[in-house]
N, C-alpha and C positions, 0 to 999 in steps of 0.2 A: 161665444160658447170656450169653454175647458176643455181640452179633451184628456186632460193628465189622472183625470178621476176615469176616464174609460177605459186606460193603456192599463190602470193598478187595477180595475177588475178587472180585465184580460189578462193581464199575468197573474191572481190569484185564482183564478177559476180553470189556470192554463186550456184559453180556450185560444187558440192560434188562428183557427180564423175569424172570427169575432174581431179580433185583435187586428188582422189585415184590410177585418169590412172597413172600422174606426179610421185606419191609417189612408186606406181609396179618402174614405170621405173628407178626409184633413185634407187630403193636395186636391181634391174638386172644388171645395171651398176657395183655392189658390193663392188661400191667404198663408203667409211663411209661416212657420212654428216660429217660435225663439227655444233658447237652446232649455228653458228648464222644461217645456213639452217635446224636445228628441232626449232627450236625455232618459226621460220615461218612457219612451218610445223606444229606445235603444236599449233598454234595462226588458224590456217584456221581453224584444226577437232573441237575447241574449238567455235571460230565462227559462225561453222556450226554445232554448236550444239551434235557432234557426241563424248559426252563427256569421253566414254567408248574406244574409240580410242586414244583418245586423252591422256588419263590416260596412257593405254600400251603403246602409245610413249612416255610417261613421267617415263617412269617403266626403259624403253630398251637405255635409253639417256646417252654412254660413260658419255659425259661431262656434267653439270648442271650449267649455272649460274644463277645472281640474277635475269634477268630477264625471264629465262623462270620459276622459282620460281614463283616472280610476276604477271606472264601472266597467270598462272595454280590458284593461288590466287584471283586475281582479279574478272575473269570470274567464278568462282562459288559465290566469293560474290555477283556481278551482277544478277544471275540465281537464288539465293533466296537461293544457295548451303550452309549454313553460317556455319554451323557445318564443313563441309567440308573443309570450307578455313580456319577457324581458326585451324582446324586437320594439314594442309597442313604448313602453318606457321610454327607452335611448329615446326615440320620438318625439314624446311627450317633452322630455327635458333638452334635446339639441336642437329639433326642430319647430315645435312651438313656442317654447323658452318658460315653459311651465314647473313650478315648484313642487317639487311631492312633499304631500301633506303624510301622517301616521299611516293610515289606509290603504295609499299608495305602496309608499315602502316596504306595509306588512304581505301585502300581493306579492310587488319581487321578489321579497327576500322568500317566500314561500315557493315562486319559481325556483330559487337559486337552491335551495333545499332538495324539493324533486330530483333537478339535473344533477344534482352532488359540484354545484360551479360553484369553486372556495373563491376564487380572484375575484368573478363581479359581486359575487354575496361580502368580500372583506372590504371593496369598493363602494359600496353601496354603504357599511358601516364609515366608510372615511368620511363617505360625503355626509350624514348623518352628523357625524364627530365635527365639521366643520360648520354645518350650516343651524345646525336645531340645538336650541338651547337648553332645552330639554326632551327626552324621548318617554313618550305614556307606557302605560303597563303593556300596551298590545304590541308594542313596536322590540321593546327590552325583551317580551315574553319568545319575541321570533327570533330575536337574535339569538337566546339561550337556544332554543329548540335547532336555526342553521348552525351554528355552529356545534351544537352533539349530534346531529346527523352528518355531518362531513367528520364527526370524528376528532374534531379539532378541542376536545374537552378543556385545556386548560384555557383555553380561547373564552369558552361555554362557560366554564366556573370567573372568570374574570368581567365577566357584562354580568353573570348573577351576585357574586359580590358587590358589585357596586349599585347594587338597588338595594334603595335604602329600608323602603319595606316592599321586600318579595310578595304576592299574595300566594294563592291555591294554584295557580295556574304555572305559575313562574316553579315552586319548589314542582310539580308534578313533571314539568316537562324536564328542569336538571335530572331527576333521576331517573327519569326515562331513558334520557342521552346517556346514561354511565349504562343501564343498563343494557341496550341496544348497541353499545362498544364492549359486550362481556368483562365490566368492570362492576360483576355485583356487589362484591361487599361492601364497595366503595358507595353505591347507590345506596344500600340499606343502610349505611352510616349517616347518609344526606336524610334516610326516610328518621331513621330515629331524632334528627336532630332539629326538621323540623317539627315530632312531637313536643318534644320539650321546650322550644321556641314558643308552643302554643299553634302551630299552624294549624288548619283548617282539613281535615281529613278529608275527601272526599275519592270516588267512587276510582279515580283515575288517579291516585295515591296507592290503592291499596292493587289494582290490578297491574302497576308498573313490578308494584314489589313481590306481587306473587309468582309476578314472572321469574323476576329473581332468583326467587325460593325454588322453581321448580329446575331454575337451572342448574342450580347450587345441588339440587337433591336436600333441602332442608326439611327435613318435613316440621317435624316442630316451631320452628318461627314460620312456619305458612298456615300452622294449626291456629296458632295465637295470631297472625293476620284476620283468618275465617272468624276465630272469635270475636274480633275487634270491625269485622263488616256486620256482624250479628247483633251487639251492642250499642253501632251507630244509625243504626235502622235505617241504611240502604236500599234493604228490600234489596231479592233476589233476582235483576235485571239481567238481561241476557248476556252484556257485557264481564260484572259479575260470576255468574254461573259458568260460565266460559273461560276462564282465569281459571277458576275455581277444576274444575275436570280437570282440565288442562296440567293443572300442580301437581293433583295428585295421582294424576296419569303418569307422569313425568317422574315419582317419587317411590311407584308401584305399587301404589295402596290400592288399587280398584273398586271396593266395598264404597272409602270414600267419595270417590267420584262419581259412583254410581247414587249415594247417597246425594249430593250436592244435585246433581241431575233430578232427583228426583222431587225435590224440594224446591226446584225455581217455577217462582211466582208463573210462569209460562214457558210453555215450550217452543223455542227461537230454534229456526236452523242449524245456526251457532251453533247451542250446546247438542242440537243432537249428532253436528260431526265430530265436536270433539270429543263426544261420547262415544263414537263409532271406531276415532282415529286412538284413544285410550285402549279399548278393549283391543285392537288388532297391533296396538303396540306391546303388550302384556302376552302374547298367546292367547289370548279369550275370541279364537276368529268365530265360531258357531254363535256366542251371544253376540258380534257384530252382525254378524246377519242377519239376526233376531231381530238386533235394532233397527236394518236397516229395512226388515219387512214392514216393524211398525210403522217405522216415517213414511215408507210407500203408503200404506194404508192411511194414514191422513192428513191433513189437507195441505200440506207444504210438498213442495214439490223438492226435490234434490239438487244442488249445486253441483258444479265441476267439482268442485272441493269434496264433497261427499262422497261422489264416484271416485276419487282419485285416493280416497281413506276406505272405504272397503273393499277394493282391488286386493289389497295384502289381506287380510279376509278368508278372503277363496283360494289365495294362495295357499296359507296356511291348513287349509282343510282341504284342497285337493279339488275345490271345487270347482273341474274342467269346463262340463259344461255350463252350469250356472253365469260363469264366467262371462264363458263368449256371448251369455243373451245379455249382461252387463253391456260387453263389447258392442254389440247392437243397439241397447236403446242409446248408448254414449252417442255413437254415430244418426241415430237419430234427432234427438237433440243441439245434435250442433257440438257438442262437447269436444269433441276431437280435434277439432283448432287450438285447443289448449295444449299447451307442447306439455305441461305438466302432470297432465291428465293424460297422453300420448306414453310418460314416461311413466308412469304405475300400470300402463295396458304389457310395455316392456317386461317389465318386471316379475307382474303377473305369467305372462306365457313365457319367460325364462326359470322361472320357479315353479313351473308347472310341465319343467319338460318339456315346451317346446317352442325351440330355439327358433327356427323357420317359420315360427307366427311370429316369434319377437323383430326379427331379422325382417319380415316383411312390412312391420307394422314402422323400422326406422326409415325405412327406403321410401313408404309414402309420405310421411311426414313434408310439409311444406318447411315447417325452419325447426334446426337442433339447435339446441346448449350443453353446454356441459355436464350437464346428466343427463342426456339423452343418449351422449357419446360416452360417460359412466356405465350406465346401465348395460348397452350394447359391450360393450368389454367385460364386465362383468358375468356376462350372460354366458361369453365365450369361453372364459375364467369355468367356470362350472358345470361348463359340457364337455369340458378336456377340448378346445378348440383353442389354443393356445397358438397358432400358427396365424390364426381368424383375428384374435386379439391382439397382436402384434399390427398386423398390417390395417386392421383400425384404429388404433394407440397410431400411426404416422397420421394415416388422414386424418384424425383428428388436428394433430400439431398444423400436417400444411395446408386446413382452414382457418389457423389462425386461433385457437384454443388455447388456454392456456390450462396443463396438468394441477388438478388439483389433490386434496388429497387423497378422496376415495380413487381418482386413477392412481397414484402412484399405490395404494394399500393390491388395486388389481394387480398392477407391473408387479408389485412384491411377490402377491402370489403364487403366479406363474414361473418365476424364480424359483419358490419356495416348492411347488409341485414337479418342477422338469426333471430333478434340480440344477439352477444354473447360476455358480456362485457370482463371477465375472460378472454377471448383467445386473445378481443382486448388487454388488459393491459397488457398478454404475451408477444403479436406480438411487442408494443409498448417496452416495457424492449428489444426484440431486435434489432430494432432499435435503439433504444439509442447507443448502444456499438459502432459501426461503424460508427457513426455519423449522418446517415440516414437521421434523424429527422430535420436537416436545408434546403433538398430540398426541393422547394416548391409541387412536386410530391406526395411527403408520407407527406408532410404537411399536404397538402389539404387533403387528405384520411385521416388520423387520423384526423382529426375535423370533417370529416363526420362521420366516426365510430362513437364518445364518440356524435357526435349530432342524429346519427341514434338511440344509446341507453338510450338517454335520459338524460344524462350526460353530460346537455352544459356548468357548471364550466369550466369542463376537454376540451370541446371543445375549450371552451374560451379561457383558458389559455395558448393552444399548440396555438392557434391565432395569441396570442398581443406577442408569443417567434417568431415565425416564422419570420428567418432572410429578406426573399424576399417573398412579395405577390403577384400573379396575378389576373386574370379576378376570375377563379375558385373559390382561396380559397376566398373572399371575398363573392362570391355568399351562398358559402358551408355555412358561418357562418351566411348569414343570412337566407340563405331558412332554415336553423336550428331551428333559436331564431322564424320566424314562425311557418313552421311546430305543435311547440311544444306552440304556443300558446303568448308567448313572442313579442310578435308586437313593444311594444315601443322600446327594447331595437333594435328588426331587424332594425325599423326606424332609431333609432340610425348608428347601424351599415351603412347604405347608405348614410346618412351624412356624416360620417367621408370615406367612401368611393369616395364620390364628391367631400370630400374636397382633398383627395389625387390625384386628377388630373386622377383617374381611369373609364371610358367610358364603363357602365353599357351595357348590354345586354338583350337579350328577357327571360333567366334567370331569372336575377335581377329584373327586374319590374316584376316577377312571384309571389316572396319573396317578393315585397313589396307591391300588391295588396293584399297579402293572411292577410299579416301582417294587414296593413290598417280592414280587415275584421274582424281580431279577437279583436281590440280595437275597432273598430264600427266607423272609421273613415273615415263615404260614402264622404265627401266635397274633404279630400284629399287622395281617394283615385280615386277619378275619375282627377284632376288636375295630379297623375303621369300620368293613361291612357293616358292622352290626350301630356304627354310632353314627354310619349313614342314614339308617332306616329308623335308630329310636332316638336319637339325637337332633339332628337335622330334617326330621320326617322325609326324606327322599326314597324315593320307591326304587327299587333296583332295576335295570335293566339288563339282557342275555349278558351282557356286555360287558356288566359287572360279576355277573356268573362267570364267564370263559375267561375271569382273570381270577377269581378263588378257583375252580377246577382246577386250572393251569397250574394254581401255586399249590394244591395240592400232589396233582401229578411230576412236581420236579424234585417233590420231600418222596414222591415212591410211593404214594400213598393211594393209590389208584381206586380203591374199593372207598377209602372215604370221600372221595372226589365221586364219584357215582351216589351215593350217599346223598353228597348236598344236594346233586342235583335231581335228584327225586323229589325232597325237600322242599325246592323250588316253585313256590306259586306259580309260576308264567310257565310257558310253553318252549325247553330250549332251544336255540335252531340250531345250524347244523357246524357252527364256528365251534358253540358250544363241546361238543360232540367231536369236533377235529381234533381242539383241544384234550377233552382224554384220551383220544384215537392214539395223539401227540407221547402222552403221556406211556398207555400200554406199550409204545413201541419202544420205548427206551429202557423201560421192566421188563418187559417180555411177558406181560399182562394178556396174554394170546386169547385165552377166552372173551372176556372185555374189549378186547380190542375188535377180535370178530362182533360184539353187540354193538358198541359204538358205530364201526364202518357200516355196518347196515342198518342204524337209525340214519344216520347221514344220505346212505340210498334211498331208504324213504321218503326224505324230504326231496332229495335230487336225484332222482332215476339218473338223470346224466351226467353226475361227477364221476367223472373218468379216472379220478385221482384215487377214490374209494374202493371202486374198480380194482382196481389195482394193485390198492392196499390188503384188501381183503381177500383175491386172491393169491397175497404174497403169504397170505395168515394162513391161509387153509393149505395151501402146498409144507409151513412149519408146521401145521397140525398133523401133516400126512393123508391129510382129506384130498387124495386129487380127483378123486370128481368130482367135488366142489370147485378147486382148480383149474378143471378142463371146464365144467359149464361159465367158469368165468370169463375165458379166453374165450367160450365160446359167443358170450353177451360181448365182449369189446371188439369182435370182427362185426359181428353182426348190428351192430348201432352205431360201429365208424368212428368209435371213438380215438380219440388220441390228447394227447393231454397237449395244454396251452404253452405254445412256447414261452422261455420266460428269453429278457431281453436284460442286460445290462448297455450302460451306456458311459459317456465321458466327452465331459467340455474342452476344446482347443481351441483357441483363437478366437474363442468369440463362435463358436458353432459347436452342434451337438451329433457326435455321434452314438450309434445304435451297433449294438454285433447280437449278435446269439450263436447256440452249438451249432444249427442247422448251416448259417452261412460262413461258420468258419474256416471251409475251404479260401474263402474266397479275399480272406486275411492273411493268406499264409506269404505275402511281397514286406510285409510289416514283422516278421516273423514270429507271429504269436503264439505258432505252432509249434516251435521248440522254445518259447519259454513255458508254454504250458506243461509241455513234457519234461523239458527239469526240474519245475516246479516239482511234477508227481513223481520224478526218481528220488528225489532231495527228500520227499515225503517215505516211500518205503524206503530208504538209505535210516531215516530216524527209527523207522520202529512199528509204522505207523501198520497196521491188520486192518481192511474192507468189512465193512459189517453187511456178510452177504443176506443177513433179516431186511426184509421190504426191497430187495433192488433186484427184483427177477423183473427182464426184458421182455417184449410181446413188439412183434414183428408188425410193421404196419403196413 
């Protein structure tokens, strides 16, 4: 009786119990199975994921052939057990003396690709060159894929050029390798070459090219590929729909991503996840949440990737309560064992101002990767916990993790916020060594760090040599100039930015309006404010209103500033009224200043400085009863002005001091220096302004 058909039937029906029963029957008959039958039995155990049983059977086989070894090696390689696959390959060659065939080489090369084992893969290639007369298409395709995935593009191209008639899989493998290594333009050139040579276009071709277009943000070329997909009649399967959604989302065209999603033949989980992730990337958090709710009501179940994508939406809309419910669901489904899901949860908690929850989650994680550390350090920076950020950075390095682009970005943010220019320079040196300074994210952070430290010449030098500039890079340089009073330079940057075809956003106009304020260009400031709404369709925020009010006030036009506030469609905040109050103080407009101070107190009843300014205005207008009321309110509320601190960096340490602890610094003669400076001011004819200078006893 032949048992081979029975083993095949058990394998196809995935019936392990019946397979073991047939195996037992074979053993009961006491007849020795030949190598052909044992190979089918071995294949059955491997395909049913019974690796221990398969290995025991293999070890006890009285006779093995090349098929036995290839079956074992191929399965181990396919299941991700790459090291075991290579160990079996070595045993087959060195111990049993079998010569590998094409399928064996493909399995071994796939294992080398998964491990990134360049040397072993090259040794396999050398063995093929010495022992094989010719290589079939499966082996050559695998060689191209191996070299490309290991980043050895020249070797991949040499193998490809040696193929007389490359098929569609070979072309797709080469294009995919170039795209995965970041050589997107070369990948697109190879795609066009394949089309010219009459290569058969398939969905894998188009998928790889769409990824390249997404990375390059080449909307027009990607839309042409979309047209080619439709004309070729591939059908909108899961692979292509996901690629199209990802492409349109990365190009910032959410409407077209949504249309590609709606036109899918059937909505697979990958397409849902890509659409949710695209909405999150483009700031449409509410739409991402709606899609997630629709997914929950369908027959599909969210994966770990879906949860990690949608968490960003809850952070954007500040849905803390619902986000915590998602956290509970993740724990129940066991997805908290995935580090990238926990990283997304940490990011959600930190963006929701829940640093302690983020830290607790980090401490409970079984394994950390560099993204986990970066997320924690970034959370410390965003919450102002700079000492904790430095401490975690040291722990990260001690555990053997190398600082990445985003690690350096966080470090430079700390140096800029403190500011600590010496630390920033040292970090800049560390960035130069691995070549991270050419990255647009790190380059923009370097510009921001130098600008915040007042080193605008260094910031401009980094800006000028940055090979690729994005909107953040332009805005950082522009705002840096504006904040330090270099209005002319800031406006020059804006003009260059427009000539380069970069579309400004609301942050850009904040810097432009601030620059106009420093230079005193009222008409130009109003022109830019109007172009923001009429040309670029940007809705002005109260920050932009504050810039215009400040611009009017600096010109002494407080009444016009007030009129601009009244005509503003939104509700002014206290920053706007404070700008008006500052202008009234400088121009002696006491009546309007009184109104502005009262508006500030209406928004924030505990604003100490507004009480003091209002009391001084009453005193200037000789309204003594109101002045007394203000003094009484200040005492009753126990209000105190927040102490202002100054700091300086000396020998890699930050020293802070304020007026309240000036006596403790007398040993450094700081008091004598300040007294001498004051005397020089008076000798030069300085007259203090008694307006708004009344002091109150604590």
